[in-house]
C-alpha positions in Angstrom: -241.6 96.2 -119.8 -241.3 99.4 -118.1 -240.5 98.5 -114.8 -240.3 102.4 -113.5 -244.0 103.1 -114.7 -244.6 99.5 -112.8 -242.9 100.9 -109.7 -245.0 104.2 -109.2 -248.5 102.5 -109.6 -247.1 99.7 -107.2 -246.2 103.1 -104.8 -249.4 104.6 -105.1 -251.2 100.4 -104.3 -248.3 100.3 -101.4 -247.1 97.1 -102.9 -243.4 97.9 -102.4 -241.1 96.1 -100.3 -238.1 98.3 -99.9 -234.6 97.1 -98.3 -232.2 94.0 -99.5 -233.0 92.2 -96.3 -236.6 92.4 -96.6 -236.2 92.4 -100.3 -234.1 88.9 -99.7 -237.1 87.9 -97.1 -239.7 88.6 -99.4 -237.8 86.6 -102.3 -238.5 83.5 -100.3 -242.1 83.7 -99.9 -242.8 84.2 -103.9 -244.6 86.8 -104.0 -242.7 89.4 -106.3 -243.3 91.0 -109.8 -239.6 91.6 -110.3 -236.7 93.0 -108.4 -234.8 96.7 -108.6 -231.2 97.4 -107.5 -229.6 100.5 -107.8 -226.5 100.6 -109.5 -224.2 101.4 -106.6 -225.7 98.4 -104.8 -222.8 96.7 -103.1 -222.1 93.7 -105.1 -222.3 91.0 -102.3 -225.6 92.5 -101.7 -226.6 92.1 -105.6 -225.1 88.6 -106.3 -227.0 87.3 -103.4 -230.3 89.0 -104.8 -229.8 88.1 -108.2 -229.0 83.9 -106.9 -232.1 84.2 -104.9 -234.6 86.1 -107.6 -233.1 83.2 -110.1 -234.0 80.4 -108.2 -237.5 82.3 -107.2 -237.7 82.8 -111.3 -238.1 86.5 -110.5 -236.6 89.3 -113.5 -234.0 91.7 -111.4 -233.5 95.3 -113.0 -230.5 97.9 -112.6 -231.8 101.4 -111.7 -229.9 103.7 -114.2 -229.1 105.3 -110.8 -227.4 105.2 -107.7 -229.5 104.6 -104.1 -230.1 107.5 -103.3 -231.7 108.6 -107.1 -233.6 105.8 -106.1 -234.7 106.6 -103.2 -236.0 110.5 -104.9 -237.3 108.2 -107.6 -239.5 106.2 -104.7 -240.5 110.1 -103.0 -238.5 109.0 -99.8 -235.8 110.9 -98.2 -233.1 108.3 -97.7 -231.5 106.0 -100.2 -232.9 102.7 -101.6 -230.3 99.7 -102.3 -233.0 97.4 -103.4 -236.2 97.2 -103.3 -238.7 94.8 -104.8 -243.0 94.5 -106.4 -244.9 92.5 -104.7 -247.2 90.7 -107.5 
């Protein structure tokens, strides 16, 4: 799956959850397609997201760049450690 194309599509449809706390909250609702974490996302946060994603049956992808790169990719003026696409 080309998760980058899916992110762009979801951004245009306003179906993106931004921020690690929000992603963790949404993982408990079973309404997500997949999760993306930045390469430099803190390990404790990444492990927490991966654990909850496994319980929810949601794929986790690692973005090939930093949180700042992920923010730029999404057209935001701030770094993004984690985001999720609603399904």
